[in-house]
N, C-alpha and C positions, 0 to 999 in steps of 0.2 A: 093577764097578757099584760105585757109592759108598753107603756105609750110608745110610738113612733119617736117623740122628741126626747124620751129617757133612754133609748138604746144605747147613746154612746157617753151617759153618765155613769158615776160610780154607785152602785147601790150601799146605803148604810142603815143601820136600824139605830133608832134611839127609843130609851126606855121612858114612857110618859109617866105623869105624876100619880095617875090612875092604877099603874102596875103593868098597863099594855106596851108591848113593843109596837113602834110606827117605822114602817118602811120609808125612806124618802131617797132622793137621787142628788148627786152633786156633782157639778164639773169639775174636769182636773184643774189643778193650778197651772198657771202658765210656765213654762221653763224660764231658764236663765240666758241671758240674751249672750251671743259670742262672737268673738272677733272673725270678720270677714275673710283674715288673711291665716291666722295661726289657729283659730278657733278656741282662743283662751276665752275664760268669762270676762264679760265687762264688767267693771264697777260702776256705781252710779246710776244703774238703771232699775228700774222697778220689776219685781218677778213676784211670782207666786200669788198674785191677786189675779181676778177675772179680768177677763180684756176689756169688758164694759166698764170697770173701775179704774183701769189704767187710762182709758180714752177720756175719762173724765178729769184727770189730774192737769195741771198746768203744763205748758210746753217746758218750762225750765225744770220740773219735777219729773218729767219723762225721762230726757237725757241731758248731759251736762253741756255746755255751751262751749265746744271747742271744736277744732276742726275734724271733721269726721267721727265726732262723738256720738256714740249707739253704733258705731260700724267696726271701726279699729281700736285695739287696744293702745296704750300710750307707746309700747315698743315699736310697733308697727308703723304708728304714725310718725315716729320720729323718722323713721327708716323711710318713709313716703316724702316727707318734707326735704330730708337730705338728698334724696334723688331727683326731687323737682328742682332745687338747688344748683344741683351739678348742671341738669338739662339748660336751666335758664342761663348759666355762666359758660355754657357752650363747651365743659369739659366732657360730658357725657351725651350719646343722642338715646332717644327714645327706645330704639331698637336693642339697645345695650341693657336697659332695666330688666330686672326679672320681669317674666310673664304674670306672676301673681301679682305683682304691684303695680303693673303698668297703667291699670285702668284707673286707679287712685293718682297715680303721679300726673296723669293727663289733665285730671278735673283740677289739680292744685296752681294757684297763680300766684307764684312769687312776687311781692314788690321790691 
């Protein structure tokens, strides 16, 4: 019978030096991070390690230091900043911005 804590883990077998095979359980690797708007894979963010090891990395190793880093890809980030600049210059209203970008545009403060 499998322990309750091992039910969600993957079962693997490893042959020992004595010739016997031993059964052990491994957690799945963490998936790649995706953009919040277009679902593209985000670069500069760690993956395929257990979550406990990612938590132990420093903040700068976990995500790049840019606006919406670890949340949006560079293309979507550029769109958001452009839309925020248009709102700041009163060329466009927040209601005219695409719905998928509105949440991020309202959070940006253009200097």
